PQR file of N, CA, C, O and H, with PARSE charges and radii, in Angstrom:
ATOM      1  N   MET A   1    -117.028-106.369-102.888 -0.4000 1.5000
ATOM      2  CA  MET A   1    -115.752-106.903-102.526 -0.0000 2.0000
ATOM      3  C   MET A   1    -116.233-107.422-101.245  0.5500 1.7000
ATOM      4  O   MET A   1    -117.132-106.835-100.643 -0.5500 1.4000
ATOM      5  N   ILE A   2    -115.492-108.874-100.627 -0.4000 1.5000
ATOM      6  CA  ILE A   2    -115.989-109.306 -99.536 -0.0000 2.0000
ATOM      7  C   ILE A   2    -114.346-109.482 -98.779  0.5500 1.7000
ATOM      8  O   ILE A   2    -113.345-110.002 -99.272 -0.5500 1.4000
ATOM      9  H   ILE A   2    -114.761-109.351-101.116  0.4000 1.0000
ATOM     10  N   THR A   3    -114.530-108.817 -97.368 -0.4000 1.5000
ATOM     11  CA  THR A   3    -113.297-109.064 -96.811 -0.0000 2.0000
ATOM     12  C   THR A   3    -113.282-109.543 -95.391  0.5500 1.7000
ATOM     13  O   THR A   3    -114.345-109.369 -94.794 -0.5500 1.4000
ATOM     14  H   THR A   3    -115.344-108.394 -96.968  0.4000 1.0000
ATOM     15  N   PRO A   4    -112.279-110.126 -94.701 -0.5600 1.5000
ATOM     16  CA  PRO A   4    -112.524-111.206 -93.782  0.2800 2.0000
ATOM     17  C   PRO A   4    -112.527-110.174 -92.557  0.5500 1.7000
ATOM     18  O   PRO A   4    -111.632-109.349 -92.372 -0.5500 1.4000
ATOM     19  N   LEU A   5    -113.367-110.292 -91.955 -0.4000 1.5000
ATOM     20  CA  LEU A   5    -113.605-109.589 -90.596 -0.0000 2.0000
ATOM     21  C   LEU A   5    -112.913-110.084 -89.302  0.5500 1.7000
ATOM     22  O   LEU A   5    -112.460-111.228 -89.293 -0.5500 1.4000
ATOM     23  H   LEU A   5    -114.093-110.962 -92.105  0.4000 1.0000
ATOM     24  N   PRO A   6    -112.783-109.166 -88.028 -0.5600 1.5000
ATOM     25  CA  PRO A   6    -112.077-109.984 -86.841  0.2800 2.0000
ATOM     26  C   PRO A   6    -112.701-110.783 -86.432  0.5500 1.7000
ATOM     27  O   PRO A   6    -112.023-111.753 -86.095 -0.5500 1.4000
ATOM     28  N   GLY A   7    -113.941-110.912 -86.240 -0.4000 1.5000
ATOM     29  CA  GLY A   7    -114.801-111.469 -85.732 -0.0000 2.0000
ATOM     30  C   GLY A   7    -115.271-111.533 -84.306  0.5500 1.7000
ATOM     31  O   GLY A   7    -114.628-110.813 -83.541 -0.5500 1.4000
ATOM     32  H   GLY A   7    -114.492-110.124 -86.514  0.4000 1.0000
ATOM     33  N   ILE A   8    -116.203-112.202 -83.801 -0.4000 1.5000
ATOM     34  CA  ILE A   8    -116.284-111.705 -82.625 -0.0000 2.0000
ATOM     35  C   ILE A   8    -116.627-112.554 -81.145  0.5500 1.7000
ATOM     36  O   ILE A   8    -117.668-113.197 -81.285 -0.5500 1.4000
ATOM     37  H   ILE A   8    -116.725-112.787 -84.422  0.4000 1.0000
ATOM     38  N   GLY A   9    -116.192-112.671 -80.161 -0.4000 1.5000
ATOM     39  CA  GLY A   9    -116.697-113.689 -79.137 -0.0000 2.0000
ATOM     40  C   GLY A   9    -117.776-113.476 -78.094  0.5500 1.7000
ATOM     41  O   GLY A   9    -118.666-112.628 -78.027 -0.5500 1.4000
ATOM     42  H   GLY A   9    -115.347-112.149 -80.047  0.4000 1.0000
ATOM     43  N   ARG A  10    -117.400-114.632 -77.184 -0.4000 1.5000
ATOM     44  CA  ARG A  10    -118.872-114.827 -76.086 -0.0000 2.0000
ATOM     45  C   ARG A  10    -119.334-112.868 -75.773  0.5500 1.7000
ATOM     46  O   ARG A  10    -120.420-112.303 -75.904 -0.5500 1.4000
ATOM     47  H   ARG A  10    -116.677-115.321 -77.239  0.4000 1.0000
ATOM     48  N   GLY A  11    -118.153-112.389 -75.397 -0.4000 1.5000
ATOM     49  CA  GLY A  11    -118.227-111.153 -74.712 -0.0000 2.0000
ATOM     50  C   GLY A  11    -119.039-109.921 -75.428  0.5500 1.7000
ATOM     51  O   GLY A  11    -119.683-109.036 -74.865 -0.5500 1.4000
ATOM     52  H   GLY A  11    -117.271-112.848 -75.291  0.4000 1.0000
ATOM     53  N   ASP A  12    -118.791-110.151 -77.049 -0.4000 1.5000
ATOM     54  CA  ASP A  12    -119.726-109.293 -77.827 -0.0000 2.0000
ATOM     55  C   ASP A  12    -121.038-109.004 -78.174  0.5500 1.7000
ATOM     56  O   ASP A  12    -121.579-108.015 -78.667 -0.5500 1.4000
ATOM     57  H   ASP A  12    -118.268-110.870 -77.506  0.4000 1.0000
ATOM     58  N   LEU A  13    -121.657-110.746 -77.584 -0.4000 1.5000
ATOM     59  CA  LEU A  13    -122.745-110.823 -77.713 -0.0000 2.0000
ATOM     60  C   LEU A  13    -123.825-110.160 -76.725  0.5500 1.7000
ATOM     61  O   LEU A  13    -123.671-110.094 -75.505 -0.5500 1.4000
ATOM     62  H   LEU A  13    -121.217-111.550 -77.184  0.4000 1.0000
ATOM     63  N   HIS A  14    -124.961-109.669 -77.443 -0.4000 1.5000
ATOM     64  CA  HIS A  14    -125.927-108.991 -76.572 -0.0000 2.0000
ATOM     65  C   HIS A  14    -126.952-110.052 -76.057  0.5500 1.7000
ATOM     66  O   HIS A  14    -127.917-110.490 -76.683 -0.5500 1.4000
ATOM     67  H   HIS A  14    -125.086-109.722 -78.433  0.4000 1.0000
ATOM     68  N   SER A  15    -126.532-110.396 -74.723 -0.4000 1.5000
ATOM     69  CA  SER A  15    -127.364-111.828 -74.103 -0.0000 2.0000
ATOM     70  C   SER A  15    -128.619-111.052 -73.777  0.5500 1.7000
ATOM     71  O   SER A  15    -129.607-111.757 -73.572 -0.5500 1.4000
ATOM     72  H   SER A  15    -125.748-110.040 -74.214  0.4000 1.0000
ATOM     73  N   GLY A  16    -128.791-109.689 -73.684 -0.4000 1.5000
ATOM     74  CA  GLY A  16    -130.250-109.638 -73.338 -0.0000 2.0000
ATOM     75  C   GLY A  16    -131.291-109.416 -74.305  0.5500 1.7000
ATOM     76  O   GLY A  16    -132.432-109.139 -73.935 -0.5500 1.4000
ATOM     77  H   GLY A  16    -127.988-109.116 -73.851  0.4000 1.0000
ATOM     78  N   THR A  17    -130.884-109.549 -75.880 -0.4000 1.5000
ATOM     79  CA  THR A  17    -131.301-109.473 -76.960 -0.0000 2.0000
ATOM     80  C   THR A  17    -131.850-110.704 -77.079  0.5500 1.7000
ATOM     81  O   THR A  17    -130.999-111.593 -77.048 -0.5500 1.4000
ATOM     82  H   THR A  17    -129.957-109.775 -76.180  0.4000 1.0000
ATOM     83  N   ARG A  18    -133.497-111.255 -77.263 -0.4000 1.5000
ATOM     84  CA  ARG A  18    -133.807-112.012 -77.855 -0.0000 2.0000
ATOM     85  C   ARG A  18    -134.264-112.479 -79.363  0.5500 1.7000
ATOM     86  O   ARG A  18    -135.369-112.750 -79.833 -0.5500 1.4000
ATOM     87  H   ARG A  18    -134.189-110.533 -77.288  0.4000 1.0000
ATOM     88  N   SER A  19    -132.982-112.456 -79.900 -0.4000 1.5000
ATOM     89  CA  SER A  19    -133.366-112.225 -81.749 -0.0000 2.0000
ATOM     90  C   SER A  19    -131.852-112.534 -82.003  0.5500 1.7000
ATOM     91  O   SER A  19    -130.863-112.764 -81.307 -0.5500 1.4000
ATOM     92  H   SER A  19    -132.084-112.235 -79.518  0.4000 1.0000
ATOM     93  N   LEU A  20    -132.148-112.427 -83.339 -0.4000 1.5000
ATOM     94  CA  LEU A  20    -130.516-112.549 -84.208 -0.0000 2.0000
ATOM     95  C   LEU A  20    -129.742-111.247 -83.756  0.5500 1.7000
ATOM     96  O   LEU A  20    -128.513-111.199 -83.795 -0.5500 1.4000
ATOM     97  H   LEU A  20    -132.951-112.240 -83.904  0.4000 1.0000
ATOM     98  N   TRP A  21    -130.429-110.325 -83.379 -0.4000 1.5000
ATOM     99  CA  TRP A  21    -130.079-108.867 -83.466 -0.0000 2.0000
ATOM    100  C   TRP A  21    -128.973-108.854 -82.204  0.5500 1.7000
ATOM    101  O   TRP A  21    -128.481-107.754 -81.953 -0.5500 1.4000
ATOM    102  H   TRP A  21    -131.427-110.365 -83.347  0.4000 1.0000
ATOM    103  N   ARG A  22    -128.571-109.933 -81.439 -0.4000 1.5000
ATOM    104  CA  ARG A  22    -127.659-110.019 -80.492 -0.0000 2.0000
ATOM    105  C   ARG A  22    -125.889-110.235 -81.230  0.5500 1.7000
ATOM    106  O   ARG A  22    -124.793-110.074 -80.695 -0.5500 1.4000
ATOM    107  H   ARG A  22    -128.971-110.827 -81.643  0.4000 1.0000
ATOM    108  N   TYR A  23    -126.130-110.506 -82.142 -0.4000 1.5000
ATOM    109  CA  TYR A  23    -124.629-110.757 -82.971 -0.0000 2.0000
ATOM    110  C   TYR A  23    -124.781-109.406 -83.727  0.5500 1.7000
ATOM    111  O   TYR A  23    -124.215-109.312 -84.816 -0.5500 1.4000
ATOM    112  H   TYR A  23    -127.020-110.636 -82.577  0.4000 1.0000
ATOM    113  N   ALA A  24    -125.452-108.414 -83.277 -0.4000 1.5000
ATOM    114  CA  ALA A  24    -125.035-106.818 -84.225 -0.0000 2.0000
ATOM    115  C   ALA A  24    -123.620-106.802 -84.053  0.5500 1.7000
ATOM    116  O   ALA A  24    -123.083-106.280 -85.030 -0.5500 1.4000
ATOM    117  H   ALA A  24    -125.912-108.490 -82.392  0.4000 1.0000
ATOM    118  N   ALA A  25    -122.726-107.218 -83.086 -0.4000 1.5000
ATOM    119  CA  ALA A  25    -121.471-107.111 -82.844 -0.0000 2.0000
ATOM    120  C   ALA A  25    -120.522-107.457 -84.115  0.5500 1.7000
ATOM    121  O   ALA A  25    -119.502-106.842 -84.429 -0.5500 1.4000
ATOM    122  H   ALA A  25    -123.163-107.642 -82.293  0.4000 1.0000
ATOM    123  N   SER A  26    -121.062-108.532 -84.747 -0.4000 1.5000
ATOM    124  CA  SER A  26    -120.293-108.867 -86.502 -0.0000 2.0000
ATOM    125  C   SER A  26    -120.576-108.229 -86.909  0.5500 1.7000
ATOM    126  O   SER A  26    -119.429-108.023 -87.305 -0.5500 1.4000
ATOM    127  H   SER A  26    -121.890-109.031 -84.492  0.4000 1.0000
ATOM    128  N   PHE A  27    -121.412-107.044 -87.597 -0.4000 1.5000
ATOM    129  CA  PHE A  27    -122.125-106.475 -88.806 -0.0000 2.0000
ATOM    130  C   PHE A  27    -120.720-105.290 -88.965  0.5500 1.7000
ATOM    131  O   PHE A  27    -120.204-104.844 -87.941 -0.5500 1.4000
ATOM    132  H   PHE A  27    -122.344-107.211 -87.275  0.4000 1.0000
ATOM    133  N   PRO A  28    -120.251-104.908 -90.252 -0.5600 1.5000
ATOM    134  CA  PRO A  28    -118.893-104.106 -90.476  0.2800 2.0000
ATOM    135  C   PRO A  28    -119.628-102.606 -90.215  0.5500 1.7000
ATOM    136  O   PRO A  28    -118.994-101.579 -89.977 -0.5500 1.4000
ATOM    137  N   VAL A  29    -120.946-102.689 -90.300 -0.4000 1.5000
ATOM    138  CA  VAL A  29    -121.185-101.065 -89.918 -0.0000 2.0000
ATOM    139  C   VAL A  29    -122.376-101.106 -88.713  0.5500 1.7000
ATOM    140  O   VAL A  29    -122.960-102.172 -88.516 -0.5500 1.4000
ATOM    141  H   VAL A  29    -121.461-103.524 -90.494  0.4000 1.0000
ATOM    142  N   PRO A  30    -122.664-100.080 -88.030 -0.5600 1.5000
ATOM    143  CA  PRO A  30    -123.916-100.107 -87.068  0.2800 2.0000
ATOM    144  C   PRO A  30    -125.217-100.010 -87.684  0.5500 1.7000
ATOM    145  O   PRO A  30    -125.562 -99.507 -88.753 -0.5500 1.4000
ATOM    146  N   VAL A  31    -125.887-100.617 -86.747 -0.4000 1.5000
ATOM    147  CA  VAL A  31    -127.457-100.542 -87.369 -0.0000 2.0000
ATOM    148  C   VAL A  31    -128.142 -99.861 -86.477  0.5500 1.7000
ATOM    149  O   VAL A  31    -128.519-100.455 -85.467 -0.5500 1.4000
ATOM    150  H   VAL A  31    -125.607-101.025 -85.878  0.4000 1.0000
ATOM    151  N   ALA A  32    -128.436 -98.528 -86.650 -0.4000 1.5000
ATOM    152  CA  ALA A  32    -129.257 -97.608 -85.689 -0.0000 2.0000
ATOM    153  C   ALA A  32    -130.912 -98.205 -85.150  0.5500 1.7000
ATOM    154  O   ALA A  32    -131.335 -98.154 -83.995 -0.5500 1.4000
ATOM    155  H   ALA A  32    -128.129 -98.045 -87.470  0.4000 1.0000
ATOM    156  N   ASN A  33    -131.516 -98.664 -86.155 -0.4000 1.5000
ATOM    157  CA  ASN A  33    -132.627 -98.733 -85.769 -0.0000 2.0000
ATOM    158  C   ASN A  33    -132.995-100.650 -86.542  0.5500 1.7000
ATOM    159  O   ASN A  33    -133.413-100.856 -87.681 -0.5500 1.4000
ATOM    160  H   ASN A  33    -131.172 -98.706 -87.093  0.4000 1.0000
ATOM    161  N   SER A  34    -132.768-101.409 -85.806 -0.4000 1.5000
ATOM    162  CA  SER A  34    -133.232-102.977 -86.032 -0.0000 2.0000
ATOM    163  C   SER A  34    -134.544-103.100 -85.843  0.5500 1.7000
ATOM    164  O   SER A  34    -135.219-102.589 -84.950 -0.5500 1.4000
ATOM    165  H   SER A  34    -132.428-101.241 -84.881  0.4000 1.0000
ATOM    166  N   VAL A  35    -134.980-103.995 -86.962 -0.4000 1.5000
ATOM    167  CA  VAL A  35    -136.363-104.828 -86.959 -0.0000 2.0000
ATOM    168  C   VAL A  35    -136.278-105.773 -86.653  0.5500 1.7000
ATOM    169  O   VAL A  35    -135.355-106.400 -87.174 -0.5500 1.4000
ATOM    170  H   VAL A  35    -134.431-104.410 -87.688  0.4000 1.0000
ATOM    171  N   THR A  36    -137.061-106.438 -85.734 -0.4000 1.5000
ATOM    172  CA  THR A  36    -137.615-107.954 -85.584 -0.0000 2.0000
ATOM    173  C   THR A  36    -138.693-108.231 -85.215  0.5500 1.7000
ATOM    174  O   THR A  36    -139.429-107.339 -84.794 -0.5500 1.4000
ATOM    175  H   THR A  36    -137.811-105.929 -85.311  0.4000 1.0000
ATOM    176  N   MET A  37    -139.117-109.580 -85.264 -0.4000 1.5000
ATOM    177  CA  MET A  37    -139.967-110.171 -85.100 -0.0000 2.0000
ATOM    178  C   MET A  37    -139.947-111.079 -83.643  0.5500 1.7000
ATOM    179  O   MET A  37    -140.967-111.622 -83.218 -0.5500 1.4000
ATOM    180  H   MET A  37    -138.519-110.305 -85.606  0.4000 1.0000
ATOM    181  N   GLY A  38    -138.692-111.152 -82.984 -0.4000 1.5000
ATOM    182  CA  GLY A  38    -138.605-111.773 -82.298 -0.0000 2.0000
ATOM    183  C   GLY A  38    -138.408-113.132 -82.874  0.5500 1.7000
ATOM    184  O   GLY A  38    -139.002-114.079 -82.358 -0.5500 1.4000
ATOM    185  H   GLY A  38    -137.863-110.711 -83.329  0.4000 1.0000
ATOM    186  N   GLU A  39    -137.617-113.313 -83.912 -0.4000 1.5000
ATOM    187  CA  GLU A  39    -136.699-114.643 -84.527 -0.0000 2.0000
ATOM    188  C   GLU A  39    -135.565-114.753 -83.531  0.5500 1.7000
ATOM    189  O   GLU A  39    -135.125-113.931 -82.728 -0.5500 1.4000
ATOM    190  H   GLU A  39    -137.134-112.544 -84.332  0.4000 1.0000
ATOM    191  N   GLY A  40    -135.083-116.472 -83.912 -0.4000 1.5000
ATOM    192  CA  GLY A  40    -134.179-116.820 -83.443 -0.0000 2.0000
ATOM    193  C   GLY A  40    -134.099-117.146 -82.173  0.5500 1.7000
ATOM    194  O   GLY A  40    -135.098-116.720 -81.593 -0.5500 1.4000
ATOM    195  H   GLY A  40    -135.441-117.140 -84.564  0.4000 1.0000
ATOM    196  N   CYS A  41    -133.341-117.731 -81.425 -0.4000 1.5000
ATOM    197  CA  CYS A  41    -133.581-118.615 -79.961 -0.0000 2.0000
ATOM    198  C   CYS A  41    -134.414-119.992 -80.187  0.5500 1.7000
ATOM    199  O   CYS A  41    -134.559-120.792 -79.262 -0.5500 1.4000
ATOM    200  H   CYS A  41    -132.530-118.077 -81.896  0.4000 1.0000
ATOM    201  N   THR A  42    -134.852-120.169 -81.246 -0.4000 1.5000
ATOM    202  CA  THR A  42    -135.639-121.502 -81.537 -0.0000 2.0000
ATOM    203  C   THR A  42    -135.000-122.313 -80.335  0.5500 1.7000
ATOM    204  O   THR A  42    -133.799-122.256 -80.071 -0.5500 1.4000
ATOM    205  H   THR A  42    -134.734-119.519 -81.997  0.4000 1.0000
ATOM    206  N   PRO A  43    -135.876-123.039 -79.666 -0.5600 1.5000
ATOM    207  CA  PRO A  43    -135.241-124.072 -78.912  0.2800 2.0000
ATOM    208  C   PRO A  43    -134.438-125.748 -79.251  0.5500 1.7000
ATOM    209  O   PRO A  43    -135.074-126.450 -80.037 -0.5500 1.4000
ATOM    210  N   LEU A  44    -133.461-126.193 -78.834 -0.4000 1.5000
ATOM    211  CA  LEU A  44    -132.873-127.546 -78.971 -0.0000 2.0000
ATOM    212  C   LEU A  44    -133.632-128.466 -77.845  0.5500 1.7000
ATOM    213  O   LEU A  44    -133.811-128.446 -76.627 -0.5500 1.4000
ATOM    214  H   LEU A  44    -132.944-125.622 -78.196  0.4000 1.0000
ATOM    215  N   VAL A  45    -133.896-129.096 -78.715 -0.4000 1.5000
ATOM    216  CA  VAL A  45    -134.315-130.420 -77.707 -0.0000 2.0000
ATOM    217  C   VAL A  45    -133.997-131.758 -77.889  0.5500 1.7000
ATOM    218  O   VAL A  45    -134.414-132.316 -78.904 -0.5500 1.4000
ATOM    219  H   VAL A  45    -133.751-129.112 -79.704  0.4000 1.0000
ATOM    220  N   GLU A  46    -133.288-132.409 -77.031 -0.4000 1.5000
ATOM    221  CA  GLU A  46    -132.682-133.628 -76.974 -0.0000 2.0000
ATOM    222  C   GLU A  46    -133.208-134.872 -76.885  0.5500 1.7000
ATOM    223  O   GLU A  46    -133.612-135.190 -75.766 -0.5500 1.4000
ATOM    224  H   GLU A  46    -132.948-131.956 -76.207  0.4000 1.0000
ATOM    225  N   HIS A  47    -133.328-135.776 -77.887 -0.4000 1.5000
ATOM    226  CA  HIS A  47    -133.909-136.830 -78.158 -0.0000 2.0000
ATOM    227  C   HIS A  47    -133.524-138.049 -78.746  0.5500 1.7000
ATOM    228  O   HIS A  47    -132.882-137.946 -79.792 -0.5500 1.4000
ATOM    229  H   HIS A  47    -133.000-135.518 -78.796  0.4000 1.0000
ATOM    230  N   THR A  48    -133.818-139.432 -78.226 -0.4000 1.5000
ATOM    231  CA  THR A  48    -133.335-140.543 -78.939 -0.0000 2.0000
ATOM    232  C   THR A  48    -133.614-140.744 -80.190  0.5500 1.7000
ATOM    233  O   THR A  48    -134.726-140.728 -80.717 -0.5500 1.4000
ATOM    234  H   THR A  48    -134.339-139.515 -77.377  0.4000 1.0000
ATOM    235  N   TRP A  49    -132.552-140.944 -80.688 -0.4000 1.5000
ATOM    236  CA  TRP A  49    -132.807-141.175 -82.557 -0.0000 2.0000
ATOM    237  C   TRP A  49    -131.912-142.391 -83.237  0.5500 1.7000
ATOM    238  O   TRP A  49    -130.699-142.409 -83.027 -0.5500 1.4000
ATOM    239  H   TRP A  49    -131.648-140.958 -80.260  0.4000 1.0000
ATOM    240  N   ARG A  50    -132.459-143.282 -83.954 -0.4000 1.5000
ATOM    241  CA  ARG A  50    -131.681-144.340 -84.339 -0.0000 2.0000
ATOM    242  C   ARG A  50    -130.799-145.289 -83.125  0.5500 1.7000
ATOM    243  O   ARG A  50    -129.854-146.059 -83.298 -0.5500 1.4000
ATOM    244  H   ARG A  50    -133.445-143.268 -84.125  0.4000 1.0000
ATOM    245  N   GLY A  51    -131.238-145.048 -82.343 -0.4000 1.5000
ATOM    246  CA  GLY A  51    -130.041-145.806 -81.204 -0.0000 2.0000
ATOM    247  C   GLY A  51    -129.155-144.627 -80.319  0.5500 1.7000
ATOM    248  O   GLY A  51    -128.482-144.812 -79.305 -0.5500 1.4000
ATOM    249  H   GLY A  51    -132.005-144.422 -82.203  0.4000 1.0000
ATOM    250  N   GLY A  52    -129.387-143.411 -81.032 -0.4000 1.5000
ATOM    251  CA  GLY A  52    -128.280-142.310 -80.259 -0.0000 2.0000
ATOM    252  C   GLY A  52    -129.213-141.287 -79.347  0.5500 1.7000
ATOM    253  O   GLY A  52    -130.348-141.483 -78.914 -0.5500 1.4000
ATOM    254  H   GLY A  52    -129.934-143.260 -81.856  0.4000 1.0000
ATOM    255  N   ARG A  53    -128.650-140.529 -79.250 -0.4000 1.5000
ATOM    256  CA  ARG A  53    -129.482-139.071 -78.585 -0.0000 2.0000
ATOM    257  C   ARG A  53    -128.738-138.184 -79.937  0.5500 1.7000
ATOM    258  O   ARG A  53    -127.718-138.235 -80.625 -0.5500 1.4000
ATOM    259  H   ARG A  53    -127.727-140.370 -79.601  0.4000 1.0000
ATOM    260  N   ALA A  54    -129.791-137.487 -79.818 -0.4000 1.5000
ATOM    261  CA  ALA A  54    -129.585-135.860 -80.988 -0.0000 2.0000
ATOM    262  C   ALA A  54    -130.171-134.969 -81.136  0.5500 1.7000
ATOM    263  O   ALA A  54    -131.327-135.200 -81.491 -0.5500 1.4000
ATOM    264  H   ALA A  54    -130.619-137.445 -79.259  0.4000 1.0000
ATOM    265  N   HIS A  55    -129.813-133.594 -80.987 -0.4000 1.5000
ATOM    266  CA  HIS A  55    -130.486-132.647 -80.770 -0.0000 2.0000
ATOM    267  C   HIS A  55    -131.739-132.398 -82.036  0.5500 1.7000
ATOM    268  O   HIS A  55    -131.550-133.124 -83.013 -0.5500 1.4000
ATOM    269  H   HIS A  55    -128.874-133.407 -80.699  0.4000 1.0000
ATOM    270  N   PHE A  56    -132.397-131.905 -82.089 -0.4000 1.5000
ATOM    271  CA  PHE A  56    -133.333-130.967 -82.880 -0.0000 2.0000
ATOM    272  C   PHE A  56    -133.269-129.963 -82.225  0.5500 1.7000
ATOM    273  O   PHE A  56    -133.125-129.834 -81.009 -0.5500 1.4000
ATOM    274  H   PHE A  56    -132.550-131.316 -81.296  0.4000 1.0000
ATOM    275  N   LYS A  57    -133.455-128.627 -83.645 -0.4000 1.5000
ATOM    276  CA  LYS A  57    -133.979-127.655 -83.544 -0.0000 2.0000
ATOM    277  C   LYS A  57    -135.174-127.267 -83.556  0.5500 1.7000
ATOM    278  O   LYS A  57    -135.512-127.419 -84.730 -0.5500 1.4000
ATOM    279  H   LYS A  57    -133.572-128.731 -84.633  0.4000 1.0000
ATOM    280  N   LEU A  58    -136.119-126.819 -82.939 -0.4000 1.5000
ATOM    281  CA  LEU A  58    -137.525-126.713 -83.343 -0.0000 2.0000
ATOM    282  C   LEU A  58    -137.918-125.000 -84.235  0.5500 1.7000
ATOM    283  O   LEU A  58    -138.272-123.910 -83.785 -0.5500 1.4000
ATOM    284  H   LEU A  58    -135.845-126.695 -81.985  0.4000 1.0000
ATOM    285  N   GLU A  59    -137.686-125.406 -85.382 -0.4000 1.5000
ATOM    286  CA  GLU A  59    -137.734-124.030 -86.321 -0.0000 2.0000
ATOM    287  C   GLU A  59    -139.153-123.683 -86.137  0.5500 1.7000
ATOM    288  O   GLU A  59    -139.140-122.456 -86.040 -0.5500 1.4000
ATOM    289  H   GLU A  59    -137.399-126.291 -85.748  0.4000 1.0000
ATOM    290  N   TRP A  60    -140.632-124.177 -86.015 -0.4000 1.5000
ATOM    291  CA  TRP A  60    -141.528-123.928 -86.093 -0.0000 2.0000
ATOM    292  C   TRP A  60    -142.074-123.067 -84.813  0.5500 1.7000
ATOM    293  O   TRP A  60    -143.177-122.526 -84.737 -0.5500 1.4000
ATOM    294  H   TRP A  60    -140.643-125.174 -86.094  0.4000 1.0000
ATOM    295  N   PHE A  61    -141.022-123.071 -83.808 -0.4000 1.5000
ATOM    296  CA  PHE A  61    -141.615-121.935 -82.731 -0.0000 2.0000
ATOM    297  C   PHE A  61    -141.115-120.536 -82.760  0.5500 1.7000
ATOM    298  O   PHE A  61    -141.236-119.655 -81.907 -0.5500 1.4000
ATOM    299  H   PHE A  61    -140.126-123.510 -83.870  0.4000 1.0000
ATOM    300  N   GLY A  62    -140.465-120.513 -84.046 -0.4000 1.5000
ATOM    301  CA  GLY A  62    -140.320-119.006 -84.512 -0.0000 2.0000
ATOM    302  C   GLY A  62    -141.693-118.180 -85.136  0.5500 1.7000
ATOM    303  O   GLY A  62    -142.649-118.657 -85.747 -0.5500 1.4000
ATOM    304  H   GLY A  62    -140.367-121.228 -84.738  0.4000 1.0000
ATOM    305  N   PRO A  63    -141.414-116.726 -84.737 -0.5600 1.5000
ATOM    306  CA  PRO A  63    -142.526-116.309 -84.949  0.2800 2.0000
ATOM    307  C   PRO A  63    -143.395-116.118 -86.298  0.5500 1.7000
ATOM    308  O   PRO A  63    -144.497-115.614 -86.518 -0.5500 1.4000
ATOM    309  N   THR A  64    -142.250-116.846 -87.241 -0.4000 1.5000
ATOM    310  CA  THR A  64    -142.594-116.531 -88.325 -0.0000 2.0000
ATOM    311  C   THR A  64    -143.116-117.882 -89.275  0.5500 1.7000
ATOM    312  O   THR A  64    -143.273-117.912 -90.495 -0.5500 1.4000
ATOM    313  H   THR A  64    -141.355-117.255 -87.063  0.4000 1.0000
ATOM    314  N   GLY A  65    -143.369-119.210 -88.065 -0.4000 1.5000
ATOM    315  CA  GLY A  65    -143.405-120.091 -88.625 -0.0000 2.0000
ATOM    316  C   GLY A  65    -142.705-120.773 -89.602  0.5500 1.7000
ATOM    317  O   GLY A  65    -143.369-121.637 -90.175 -0.5500 1.4000
ATOM    318  H   GLY A  65    -143.242-119.186 -87.073  0.4000 1.0000
ATOM    319  N   SER A  66    -141.677-120.654 -89.925 -0.4000 1.5000
ATOM    320  CA  SER A  66    -140.460-120.656 -90.847 -0.0000 2.0000
ATOM    321  C   SER A  66    -139.918-122.133 -90.346  0.5500 1.7000
ATOM    322  O   SER A  66    -139.526-122.069 -89.181 -0.5500 1.4000
ATOM    323  H   SER A  66    -141.137-119.952 -89.460  0.4000 1.0000
ATOM    324  N   PHE A  67    -139.820-123.178 -90.810 -0.4000 1.5000
ATOM    325  CA  PHE A  67    -139.153-124.292 -91.271 -0.0000 2.0000
ATOM    326  C   PHE A  67    -137.882-124.323 -92.239  0.5500 1.7000
ATOM    327  O   PHE A  67    -137.253-123.436 -92.817 -0.5500 1.4000
ATOM    328  H   PHE A  67    -140.138-123.231 -91.757  0.4000 1.0000
ATOM    329  N   LYS A  68    -137.755-125.817 -92.170 -0.4000 1.5000
ATOM    330  CA  LYS A  68    -136.570-126.489 -93.094 -0.0000 2.0000
ATOM    331  C   LYS A  68    -137.205-127.738 -93.834  0.5500 1.7000
ATOM    332  O   LYS A  68    -137.750-128.601 -93.147 -0.5500 1.4000
ATOM    333  H   LYS A  68    -138.266-126.537 -91.700  0.4000 1.0000
ATOM    334  N   ALA A  69    -137.162-127.844 -95.003 -0.4000 1.5000
ATOM    335  CA  ALA A  69    -137.184-128.664 -95.518 -0.0000 2.0000
ATOM    336  C   ALA A  69    -136.443-129.634 -96.400  0.5500 1.7000
ATOM    337  O   ALA A  69    -135.861-129.399 -97.459 -0.5500 1.4000
ATOM    338  H   ALA A  69    -136.719-127.143 -95.562  0.4000 1.0000
ATOM    339  N   ALA A  70    -136.550-130.503 -95.905 -0.4000 1.5000
ATOM    340  CA  ALA A  70    -135.621-131.838 -96.456 -0.0000 2.0000
ATOM    341  C   ALA A  70    -135.971-131.855 -98.323  0.5500 1.7000
ATOM    342  O   ALA A  70    -137.059-131.557 -98.815 -0.5500 1.4000
ATOM    343  H   ALA A  70    -137.023-130.694 -95.045  0.4000 1.0000
ATOM    344  N   ALA A  71    -134.917-132.217 -98.981 -0.4000 1.5000
ATOM    345  CA  ALA A  71    -135.125-132.605-100.580 -0.0000 2.0000
ATOM    346  C   ALA A  71    -135.132-133.905-100.647  0.5500 1.7000
ATOM    347  O   ALA A  71    -134.160-134.553-100.257 -0.5500 1.4000
ATOM    348  H   ALA A  71    -134.033-132.459 -98.581  0.4000 1.0000
ATOM    349  N   ARG A  72    -136.402-134.570-101.230 -0.4000 1.5000
ATOM    350  CA  ARG A  72    -136.331-135.880-100.987 -0.0000 2.0000
ATOM    351  C   ARG A  72    -135.611-136.511-102.174  0.5500 1.7000
ATOM    352  O   ARG A  72    -135.942-136.009-103.248 -0.5500 1.4000
ATOM    353  H   ARG A  72    -137.191-134.043-101.547  0.4000 1.0000
ATOM    354  N   PRO A  73    -134.701-137.496-102.245 -0.5600 1.5000
ATOM    355  CA  PRO A  73    -134.189-138.225-103.252  0.2800 2.0000
ATOM    356  C   PRO A  73    -134.785-138.255-104.893  0.5500 1.7000
ATOM    357  O   PRO A  73    -136.009-138.235-105.019 -0.5500 1.4000
ATOM    358  N   SER A  74    -134.207-138.286-105.733 -0.4000 1.5000
ATOM    359  CA  SER A  74    -135.072-138.626-106.899 -0.0000 2.0000
ATOM    360  C   SER A  74    -135.008-140.144-107.120  0.5500 1.7000
ATOM    361  O   SER A  74    -135.647-140.662-108.035 -0.5500 1.4000
ATOM    362  H   SER A  74    -133.213-138.302-105.630  0.4000 1.0000
TER
END
């Protein structure tokens, strides 16, 4: 069963943690021993695109080499 949680604010984030575990306060149960490869915190870069300014998320900078693939129209 999914129930709404109260949510978290900026003060709840673990700013000294450079991984997805900085959001641990949002979990409904405490996690004693977290596992991480340093994922998260991939950079955003601003660049000109189609006549405007856009921010691009550089997912390939992650330790697992993950990326987002776009589906091609049929």
